[in-house]
C-alpha positions as CSV (number, residue, x, y, z in Angstrom):
1,X,-2.5,-76.1,22.6
2,X,-0.4,-74.6,20.1
3,X,-2.6,-71.4,19.5
4,X,-2.6,-71.0,23.5
5,X,1.1,-71.2,23.6
6,X,1.3,-68.5,20.7
7,X,-1.1,-66.3,22.7
8,X,0.9,-66.7,25.9
9,X,4.2,-65.8,24.1
10,X,2.5,-62.7,22.5
11,X,1.2,-61.6,25.9
12,X,4.7,-62.2,27.5
13,X,6.4,-60.0,24.8
14,X,3.8,-57.1,25.1
15,X,5.5,-55.5,28.3
16,X,8.9,-55.7,26.6
17,X,7.4,-53.9,23.5
18,X,5.6,-51.3,25.7
19,X,8.7,-50.7,27.7
20,X,10.7,-50.3,24.6
21,X,8.2,-48.0,23.1
22,X,8.0,-45.9,26.3
23,X,11.8,-45.6,26.5
24,X,12.0,-44.6,23.0
25,X,9.0,-42.1,23.4
26,X,10.6,-40.6,26.6
27,X,14.0,-40.4,24.8
28,X,12.6,-38.4,22.0
29,X,10.6,-36.1,24.4
30,X,13.9,-35.1,26.2
31,X,15.6,-34.5,22.8
32,X,12.6,-32.6,21.7
33,X,12.8,-30.6,25.0
34,X,16.5,-29.8,24.5
35,X,16.0,-28.7,20.8
36,X,13.1,-26.6,21.7
37,X,15.1,-24.9,24.4
38,X,18.0,-24.3,22.1
39,X,15.6,-22.7,19.6
40,X,13.9,-20.6,22.3
41,X,17.4,-19.4,23.5
42,X,18.4,-18.4,20.0
43,X,15.1,-16.6,19.6
44,X,15.6,-14.6,22.8
45,X,19.2,-13.7,21.8
46,X,17.9,-12.4,18.5
47,X,15.4,-10.4,20.6
48,X,18.1,-9.0,22.8
49,X,20.2,-8.2,19.6
50,X,17.1,-6.5,18.1
51,X,16.6,-4.4,21.3
52,X,20.3,-3.4,21.5
53,X,20.1,-0.8,18.8
54,X,17.1,0.9,20.3
55,X,18.7,1.1,23.7
56,X,21.9,2.4,22.1
57,X,20.0,5.0,20.2
58,X,18.1,6.3,23.3
59,X,21.4,6.6,25.3
60,X,23.2,8.3,22.4
61,X,20.2,10.6,21.9
62,X,20.5,11.7,25.7
63,X,24.2,12.3,25.4
64,X,24.2,14.2,22.1
65,X,21.3,16.5,23.2
66,X,23.0,17.4,26.4
67,X,26.5,17.7,24.8
68,X,25.2,20.7,22.7
69,X,24.5,22.7,25.8
70,X,28.1,23.2,27.0
71,X,29.1,23.9,23.4
72,X,26.8,26.6,23.0
73,X,27.3,28.1,26.4
74,X,31.1,28.3,26.0
75,X,30.5,30.9,23.3
76,X,27.9,32.7,25.3
77,X,28.9,36.5,26.0
78,X,27.5,36.4,29.6
79,X,29.6,33.2,30.4
80,X,32.6,34.8,29.0
81,X,32.0,38.2,30.8
82,X,31.5,36.5,34.1
83,X,34.7,34.7,33.8
84,X,36.5,37.8,32.8
85,X,35.0,40.0,35.5
86,X,33.2,38.1,38.2
87,X,30.3,40.0,39.9
88,X,27.4,39.2,42.1
89,X,24.9,40.7,39.7
90,X,26.3,38.9,36.7
91,X,26.5,35.7,38.6
92,X,22.9,35.8,39.6
93,X,21.8,36.6,36.0
94,X,23.7,33.6,34.7
95,X,22.4,31.4,37.7
96,X,18.8,32.1,36.5
97,X,19.8,31.6,32.9
98,X,21.4,28.3,33.7
99,X,18.4,27.2,35.7
100,X,16.0,27.9,32.8
101,X,18.2,26.1,30.3
102,X,18.6,23.0,32.5
103,X,14.9,22.9,33.1
104,X,14.1,23.1,29.4
105,X,16.8,20.6,28.4
106,X,16.2,18.2,31.2
107,X,19.8,18.5,32.5
108,X,20.6,17.5,36.2
109,X,22.8,20.4,36.9
110,X,24.5,23.1,34.6
111,X,27.4,25.0,36.0
112,X,30.4,27.2,35.2
113,X,33.8,26.6,36.5
114,X,36.6,29.2,36.3
115,X,40.2,28.3,35.4
116,X,41.0,27.6,39.0
117,X,38.5,24.9,39.2
118,X,36.0,27.0,41.4
119,X,32.2,26.8,40.4
120,X,31.1,30.5,40.0
121,X,27.6,29.9,38.6
122,X,25.2,27.0,38.5
123,X,21.6,26.2,37.8
124,X,21.1,25.0,41.5
125,X,22.5,28.1,43.1
126,X,19.4,28.6,45.0
127,X,19.3,25.2,46.4
128,X,20.9,23.7,49.6
129,X,23.0,21.3,47.3
130,X,24.3,24.4,45.3
131,X,27.6,23.7,43.4
132,X,28.5,27.5,43.6
133,X,31.8,27.9,45.5
134,X,32.8,24.1,45.3
135,X,36.2,23.2,43.8
136,X,36.2,20.7,40.8
137,X,39.8,21.3,39.7
138,X,40.7,17.8,40.6
139,X,38.1,16.3,38.3
140,X,39.1,14.7,35.2
141,X,36.3,16.2,33.2
142,X,37.7,19.6,34.3
143,X,41.4,18.8,33.7
144,X,40.6,17.1,30.4
145,X,38.5,20.1,29.1
146,X,41.1,22.6,30.1
147,X,43.7,20.7,28.1
148,X,41.8,19.3,25.1
149,X,39.0,21.7,25.0
150,X,36.2,18.9,25.7
151,X,35.9,16.0,28.1
152,X,33.3,13.6,29.5
153,X,33.3,11.5,32.6
154,X,30.9,9.5,34.6
155,X,31.3,9.8,38.2
156,X,29.7,10.3,41.8
157,X,28.8,13.8,42.6
158,X,31.0,15.1,45.3
159,X,28.1,17.3,46.7
160,X,25.0,15.7,45.5
161,X,26.3,12.2,46.0
162,X,24.4,11.2,42.9
163,X,26.1,9.5,39.9
164,X,25.9,11.1,36.5
165,X,27.7,11.9,33.3
166,X,29.7,15.0,33.1
167,X,30.1,16.8,29.7
168,X,32.4,19.8,29.5
169,X,33.5,22.4,27.1
170,X,36.3,25.0,27.6
171,X,35.5,28.7,27.4
172,X,38.4,30.5,25.6
173,X,39.2,34.1,26.1
174,X,41.4,36.5,24.4
175,X,44.5,35.5,26.4
176,X,43.8,31.9,26.7
177,X,41.3,29.6,28.6
178,X,39.0,31.1,31.0
179,X,37.3,28.2,32.5
180,X,34.8,25.2,31.7
181,X,31.2,24.9,31.2
182,X,29.8,21.7,32.6
183,X,26.5,19.9,32.3
184,X,25.6,16.9,34.4
185,X,23.5,14.2,32.9
186,X,21.6,11.8,35.1
187,X,20.1,8.6,33.4
188,X,17.3,7.9,36.0
189,X,14.6,8.4,33.3
190,X,16.3,6.4,30.7
191,X,17.1,3.6,33.1
192,X,13.5,3.6,34.2
193,X,12.4,3.2,30.6
194,X,14.9,0.4,30.1
195,X,13.6,-1.3,33.4
196,X,9.8,-0.9,32.2
197,X,10.6,-2.8,29.1
198,X,11.7,-5.9,31.2
199,X,15.3,-5.6,30.2
200,X,18.5,-5.6,32.2
201,X,20.9,-2.9,30.7
202,X,24.4,-2.6,31.7
203,X,26.6,0.3,30.3
204,X,30.4,0.2,31.1
205,X,33.3,2.3,30.2
206,X,36.7,1.7,28.6
207,X,37.8,0.2,32.0
208,X,34.9,-2.1,32.4
209,X,33.3,0.0,35.2
210,X,29.6,-0.1,35.2
211,X,27.9,3.2,34.8
212,X,24.3,3.6,33.6
213,X,22.3,0.5,34.4
214,X,19.0,-0.8,35.4
215,X,20.5,-2.5,38.4
216,X,21.6,0.5,40.9
217,X,23.6,-2.0,42.9
218,X,25.8,-3.0,40.2
219,X,26.8,0.8,39.4
220,X,30.6,1.2,39.6
221,X,31.2,-2.4,39.7
222,X,33.2,-4.3,37.0
223,X,31.9,-6.3,34.1
224,X,33.2,-10.0,33.8
225,X,36.6,-9.9,32.2
226,X,37.7,-6.3,33.2
227,X,41.4,-6.0,33.9
228,X,40.9,-3.9,36.9
229,X,39.8,-6.1,39.8
230,X,39.9,-3.4,42.5
231,X,36.2,-3.2,42.4
232,X,33.9,-6.3,42.7
233,X,32.6,-8.0,39.6
234,X,28.9,-7.7,39.0
235,X,27.2,-11.2,39.4
236,X,27.0,-12.1,35.6
237,X,28.2,-15.5,34.6
238,X,28.7,-16.4,31.0
239,X,27.2,-19.6,29.6
240,X,26.9,-21.1,26.2
241,X,24.7,-20.1,23.2
242,X,24.4,-16.5,24.3
243,X,22.9,-17.3,27.8
244,X,24.0,-15.7,31.0
245,X,23.4,-16.3,34.7
246,X,22.4,-13.1,36.5
247,X,21.8,-12.5,40.2
248,X,19.7,-9.5,41.0
249,X,18.0,-7.8,43.8
250,X,14.8,-8.1,41.9
251,X,15.0,-11.8,42.2
252,X,16.2,-12.0,45.8
253,X,19.7,-12.7,44.7
254,X,18.7,-16.0,43.0
255,X,20.5,-16.8,39.7
256,X,18.4,-16.7,36.7
257,X,19.0,-17.2,33.0
258,X,19.2,-14.3,30.5
259,X,19.7,-14.1,26.9
260,X,22.3,-11.2,26.1
261,X,23.8,-9.2,23.4
262,X,26.3,-6.4,23.5
263,X,28.1,-3.8,21.4
264,X,30.1,-0.6,21.6
265,X,28.0,2.4,22.0
266,X,28.0,4.8,19.0
267,X,29.9,8.0,18.3
268,X,28.1,9.6,21.3
269,X,30.4,7.5,23.7
270,X,32.8,5.3,21.5
271,X,34.6,4.1,24.7
272,X,31.5,2.7,26.2
273,X,30.1,-0.7,25.8
274,X,26.2,-1.6,26.1
275,X,24.9,-4.9,27.0
276,X,21.2,-5.9,27.2
277,X,19.9,-9.0,28.9
278,X,16.3,-10.6,28.4
279,X,14.9,-13.0,31.1
280,X,14.4,-16.4,29.6
281,X,14.2,-19.0,32.4
282,X,10.3,-19.1,32.4
283,X,10.2,-19.2,28.5
284,X,12.9,-21.8,28.2
285,X,11.1,-24.1,30.8
286,X,7.7,-23.5,29.1
287,X,9.3,-24.3,25.7
288,X,10.9,-27.4,26.9
289,X,7.7,-28.7,28.7
290,X,5.7,-27.9,25.6
291,X,8.0,-29.7,23.3
292,X,8.1,-32.8,25.6
293,X,4.3,-32.8,25.8
294,X,3.9,-32.4,22.2
295,X,6.2,-35.3,21.5
296,X,4.3,-37.5,23.9
297,X,1.2,-36.5,22.3
298,X,2.5,-37.0,18.9
299,X,3.5,-40.5,20.1
300,X,-0.1,-41.3,21.2
301,X,-1.3,-39.6,18.0
302,X,0.9,-42.0,15.8
303,X,-0.5,-44.9,17.5
304,X,-4.0,-43.6,17.0
305,X,-2.9,-42.7,13.4
306,X,-2.3,-46.2,12.4
307,X,-5.9,-47.2,13.1
308,X,-7.1,-44.0,11.5
309,X,-4.9,-44.5,8.4
310,X,-6.5,-47.9,7.7
311,X,-9.9,-46.4,8.0
312,X,-8.9,-43.5,5.9
313,X,-7.8,-45.6,3.0
314,X,-11.2,-47.3,2.9
315,X,-12.6,-43.9,3.1
316,X,-10.3,-42.6,0.3
317,X,-11.3,-45.2,-1.9
318,X,-15.0,-44.4,-1.5
319,X,-14.2,-40.8,-1.8
320,X,-12.5,-41.5,-5.1
321,X,-15.6,-43.2,-6.6
322,X,-17.5,-40.2,-5.4
323,X,-15.1,-37.7,-6.9
324,X,-15.4,-39.3,-10.2
325,X,-19.1,-39.1,-10.2
326,X,-18.9,-35.4,-9.1
327,X,-16.2,-34.6,-11.7
328,X,-18.5,-36.1,-14.3
329,X,-21.5,-34.1,-13.1
330,X,-19.5,-31.0,-12.9
331,X,-18.3,-31.5,-16.4
332,X,-21.9,-31.9,-17.5
333,X,-23.0,-28.8,-15.8
334,X,-20.1,-26.8,-17.3
335,X,-20.9,-28.0,-20.7
336,X,-24.5,-27.2,-20.1
337,X,-23.5,-23.6,-18.9
338,X,-21.1,-23.0,-21.7
339,X,-23.9,-24.1,-24.2
340,X,-26.3,-21.8,-22.5
341,X,-23.8,-18.8,-22.5
342,X,-23.3,-19.5,-26.1
343,X,-27.0,-19.4,-26.7
344,X,-27.2,-16.3,-24.8
345,X,-24.5,-14.7,-26.8
346,X,-26.2,-15.9,-30.1
347,X,-29.5,-14.4,-29.0
348,X,-27.7,-11.1,-28.1
349,X,-26.1,-11.0,-31.4
350,X,-29.4,-11.8,-33.2
351,X,-31.1,-9.1,-31.2
352,X,-28.4,-6.5,-32.0
353,X,-28.8,-7.7,-35.7
354,X,-32.4,-7.3,-35.5
355,X,-32.1,-3.9,-33.9
356,X,-29.8,-2.8,-36.9
357,X,-32.3,-4.3,-39.4
358,X,-35.1,-2.4,-37.7
359,X,-33.2,0.7,-37.8
360,X,-32.6,0.1,-41.6
361,X,-36.3,-0.3,-42.0
362,X,-37.0,3.1,-40.4
363,X,-34.4,4.9,-42.5
364,X,-35.3,3.2,-45.8
365,X,-37.5,6.1,-46.9
366,X,-34.7,8.6,-46.3
367,X,-32.1,6.5,-48.1
368,X,-34.4,5.9,-51.0
369,X,-34.5,9.6,-51.3
370,X,-30.8,9.9,-51.0
371,X,-30.6,7.5,-53.9
372,X,-33.4,8.9,-56.1
373,X,-31.6,12.3,-56.3
374,X,-28.4,10.9,-57.9
375,X,-30.4,8.5,-60.0
376,X,-32.4,11.5,-61.5
377,X,-29.0,13.4,-62.1
378,X,-27.7,10.3,-63.9
379,X,-30.7,10.3,-66.3
380,X,-30.2,14.0,-66.9
381,X,-26.5,13.7,-67.6
382,X,-27.2,10.8,-69.9
383,X,-29.9,12.6,-72.0
384,X,-27.6,15.6,-72.3
385,X,-24.8,13.3,-73.4
386,X,-26.8,11.7,-76.1
387,X,-27.8,15.2,-77.5
388,X,-24.1,16.3,-77.2
389,X,-22.9,13.3,-79.1
390,X,-25.5,13.8,-81.9
391,X,-24.3,17.6,-82.2
392,X,-20.8,16.0,-82.4
393,X,-19.6,17.7,-79.1
394,X,-17.5,14.9,-77.8
395,X,-15.8,17.0,-75.1
396,X,-18.9,18.0,-73.4
397,X,-20.3,14.5,-73.7
398,X,-17.1,13.3,-72.1
399,X,-17.6,15.7,-69.1
400,X,-21.3,14.5,-68.7
401,X,-19.8,10.8,-68.6
402,X,-17.5,11.9,-65.8
403,X,-20.2,13.7,-63.8
404,X,-22.3,10.3,-64.1
405,X,-19.3,8.3,-62.7
406,X,-19.1,10.7,-59.8
407,X,-22.9,10.3,-58.9
408,X,-22.6,6.6,-59.2
409,X,-19.7,6.7,-56.7
410,X,-21.9,8.5,-54.2
411,X,-24.6,5.9,-54.8
412,X,-22.1,3.2,-54.2
413,X,-21.1,4.9,-50.9
414,X,-24.6,5.1,-49.7
415,X,-25.1,1.3,-50.4
416,X,-21.7,0.3,-48.9
417,X,-22.7,2.1,-45.8
418,X,-26.1,0.2,-45.6
419,X,-24.4,-3.2,-46.4
420,X,-21.8,-2.4,-43.6
421,X,-24.3,-1.6,-41.0
422,X,-26.5,-4.6,-41.8
423,X,-23.6,-6.9,-41.4
424,X,-23.2,-8.9,-38.2
425,X,-20.9,-6.8,-35.7
426,X,-18.9,-9.7,-34.3
427,X,-15.3,-8.4,-35.1
428,X,-12.8,-7.9,-32.5
429,X,-12.7,-4.7,-30.5
430,X,-10.2,-2.2,-31.7
431,X,-9.5,1.6,-32.0
432,X,-12.4,3.4,-33.8
433,X,-12.3,7.1,-34.7
434,X,-15.2,8.9,-33.0
435,X,-15.6,11.4,-35.9
436,X,-16.1,8.5,-38.3
437,X,-18.7,6.8,-36.1
438,X,-20.7,10.0,-35.7
439,X,-20.4,10.7,-39.3
440,X,-21.6,7.3,-40.2
441,X,-24.6,7.4,-37.8
442,X,-25.7,10.9,-39.1
443,X,-25.3,9.8,-42.7
444,X,-27.6,6.7,-41.9
445,X,-30.3,9.1,-40.5
446,X,-29.7,11.9,-43.0
447,X,-32.9,11.4,-44.6
448,X,-35.0,11.3,-41.2
449,X,-33.2,14.3,-39.9
450,X,-33.9,16.3,-43.0
451,X,-37.6,15.3,-43.3
452,X,-38.2,16.0,-39.6
453,X,-36.4,19.4,-39.9
454,X,-34.2,18.9,-36.9
455,X,-31.3,20.9,-36.2
456,X,-28.1,19.0,-35.5
457,X,-25.4,20.8,-33.3
458,X,-22.3,18.5,-33.6
459,X,-18.8,19.0,-32.1
460,X,-16.0,20.3,-34.2
461,X,-13.8,17.4,-35.8
462,X,-11.3,15.8,-33.3
463,X,-8.7,14.1,-35.5
464,X,-6.9,11.2,-33.9
465,X,-9.4,10.9,-31.2
466,X,-10.2,7.2,-30.9
467,X,-12.0,4.8,-28.5
468,X,-12.0,1.1,-28.0
469,X,-15.1,-0.3,-29.7
470,X,-16.3,-1.8,-33.1
471,X,-17.1,0.5,-35.8
472,X,-20.6,-1.0,-36.7
473,X,-21.6,-1.5,-33.1
474,X,-20.6,2.0,-32.0
475,X,-22.6,3.4,-34.9
476,X,-25.4,1.2,-33.8
477,X,-25.4,2.8,-30.3
478,X,-25.4,6.3,-31.9
479,X,-28.1,5.6,-34.1
480,X,-30.3,4.1,-31.5
481,X,-29.7,7.3,-29.4
482,X,-30.3,9.7,-32.3
483,X,-33.5,7.6,-33.5
484,X,-34.8,8.1,-30.0
485,X,-34.2,11.6,-29.9
486,X,-35.7,12.1,-33.3
487,X,-38.8,10.2,-32.0
488,X,-39.0,12.5,-28.9
489,X,-38.8,15.6,-31.1
490,X,-41.8,14.6,-33.4
491,X,-44.1,17.5,-33.5
492,X,-42.0,19.8,-31.2
493,X,-41.3,23.5,-32.3
494,X,-37.6,24.3,-33.3
495,X,-36.4,20.6,-32.7
496,X,-32.9,20.1,-32.1
497,X,-30.1,17.5,-31.2
498,X,-26.7,18.6,-29.6
499,X,-23.8,16.1,-29.8
500,X,-20.9,16.8,-27.6
501,X,-17.6,15.1,-27.0
502,X,-15.4,15.3,-23.7
503,X,-12.1,13.5,-23.7
504,X,-9.5,12.7,-20.8
505,X,-6.3,10.6,-21.3
506,X,-8.2,7.6,-20.2
507,X,-11.9,8.2,-21.1
508,X,-14.0,9.6,-24.0
509,X,-17.6,10.7,-23.2
510,X,-20.2,11.3,-26.0
511,X,-23.4,13.2,-25.0
512,X,-26.6,13.0,-27.2
513,X,-29.0,15.7,-25.8
514,X,-32.5,16.8,-27.2
515,X,-34.9,19.5,-26.5
516,X,-37.9,17.3,-26.4
517,X,-40.4,16.9,-23.6
518,X,-38.1,14.7,-21.6
519,X,-38.8,11.4,-19.7
520,X,-41.4,10.7,-17.1
521,X,-39.5,10.3,-13.7
522,X,-41.0,6.9,-13.3
523,X,-39.8,5.7,-16.7
524,X,-36.3,6.7,-15.8
525,X,-36.0,3.9,-13.3
526,X,-36.9,1.1,-15.8
527,X,-35.4,2.8,-18.9
528,X,-32.6,0.2,-19.3
529,X,-34.9,-2.8,-18.7
530,X,-36.1,-5.2,-21.5
531,X,-39.5,-4.3,-23.1
532,X,-39.6,-1.0,-21.2
533,X,-40.7,1.7,-24.0
534,X,-43.0,4.7,-24.2
535,X,-43.5,4.1,-28.1
536,X,-46.6,2.7,-29.4
537,X,-44.8,0.3,-32.0
538,X,-41.4,-0.2,-29.9
539,X,-40.3,-3.2,-28.2
540,X,-38.2,-1.5,-25.7
541,X,-34.8,-3.3,-26.7
542,X,-32.9,-0.6,-28.3
543,X,-31.5,1.1,-25.3
544,X,-30.9,-2.5,-23.5
545,X,-28.8,-3.5,-26.6
546,X,-27.0,-0.3,-26.6
547,X,-26.1,-0.6,-23.0
548,X,-24.9,-4.2,-23.4
549,X,-22.7,-3.2,-26.5
550,X,-21.3,-0.3,-24.4
551,X,-20.4,-2.6,-21.6
552,X,-18.7,-5.0,-24.2
553,X,-16.5,-2.2,-25.0
554,X,-15.6,-1.6,-21.4
555,X,-17.7,1.6,-21.2
556,X,-21.2,2.5,-20.0
557,X,-24.4,4.1,-21.2
558,X,-26.6,6.1,-18.9
559,X,-29.2,8.9,-18.8
560,X,-27.9,12.1,-17.4
561,X,-30.0,13.1,-14.3
562,X,-31.9,16.4,-14.8
563,X,-35.2,18.1,-14.1
564,X,-35.3,20.4,-17.1
565,X,-36.7,19.8,-20.6
566,X,-35.3,17.2,-23.0
567,X,-33.1,14.2,-22.3
568,X,-29.4,13.7,-22.4
569,X,-27.7,10.1,-22.7
570,X,-24.1,9.8,-21.8
571,X,-21.9,7.2,-23.5
572,X,-18.5,6.8,-21.9
573,X,-15.9,4.7,-23.6
574,X,-12.2,3.8,-23.0
575,X,-9.9,5.9,-25.0
576,X,-7.5,4.2,-27.4
577,X,-4.1,5.6,-28.8
578,X,-4.2,6.6,-32.4
579,X,-1.5,3.9,-33.4
580,X,-3.8,1.2,-32.1
581,X,-6.3,1.7,-34.8
582,X,-7.2,-1.9,-36.2
583,X,-10.0,-3.9,-37.6
584,X,-13.3,-3.2,-35.7
585,X,-16.8,-4.3,-36.6
């Protein structure tokens, strides 16, 4: 009974809870709709403010362009001559000239008024609405120009009955003002561009009279707040937050909301004010509806989220266990990969070391010959020294001992070179002098080169030219390339090897070229692949190791394309500054 009562109480409270929750949800939806509407309105106000400078620039550009025309024509000799001495022929010539200028500049009408206010030449002289013969002495643009030299007025044409902006410039003669040059500017094209952008644009003068506008029925009306109430105000009602209520013919007179912004026009018309309005009713309604709908959906999702959260917690616990296992496996795989990379590096180092030792084995005979000569010289100097001592000639004996010291230094240099080349090249990369690397490689192969009778053409010394490399590893690359060239030249007539160096501010290129038989085109494709060789005793690893070493230095090793005899290998390395010379293996 007690449980049934508790269940009944729970069911009796459920409508209250649902009603309360629904009320809160509806309230939040209305609040969200209002906030979204305010934000959307602010965005559209910013859009109007962003469009305002563009509209201002377009209006100013039209005015400034047309203002130059009367300024230039006021100094035109033909205009001055007609005002001083009117004649039919001069008038016809000036009419044609004004028509051409108006057509090129896009002016509505261009005409000349004498000092009595009578139009004596016009660009529309050949049309029924010709201004020639009409009196404009009462116009403010004529009176102002005669008094101040220049004037502007927006007004309705007395002949054409079309509104436009009149820009004038006084024509001065030797005895005073002769008349005024007038250009009429109509903003039809500019207003059409504004209208096509979906904007409502209103331009007003200092008195608040509407002039250029996208709404023709508003022209010559008054903007809200104008002091002069003789003309009816345009249907614009100011609201809060930069919004306005506008009634337009395009909307059948129905009031609609617009976001607006305004500012004075630039220097082209400093007394004018430009306002621009962007329609927002549809966007505000859409924003409010979307916000309310999203809030309702969010409420429903929140309810569903409570259920989902419980399930997710269980899933998260299971996922945490899986992640721990995954991290353990990843750590094991990373450790295995690092160990494999370490083994690969060790194998590469051992291969490079084996390559160096192999090279040493190849040059042993030559090195032995290089050492035998100094040893024979030492014996000769020693025997001579004994004889000189027996003869009591200590001075000559001392000279022989000095010669022995110099010869032993030469032997020591050769053995140091061999020990250095045999040492593992794992020191950091640094700046290595190119000349020293070439000298070292040639010294190691001096015996083979001499025995083979190969001519070596090497570039002139380049003091200070350094590359980023390791001393021993760079010499190993050069020794490999020179050894391959020597092998290719075996048995060739007039064998020769040419070394050349090209340097740019960023790169240094070393070329090793021989005049041997060249390479089989099929061999070129697999030249830098392991165990690819044309030698009977070679393993095909020398070029592979050399290419790897070049890449370690940030460079490259390649065979230069060519169909002629011989082969040219190109070693390209990064150039190092001279003061960056450091320890390099």
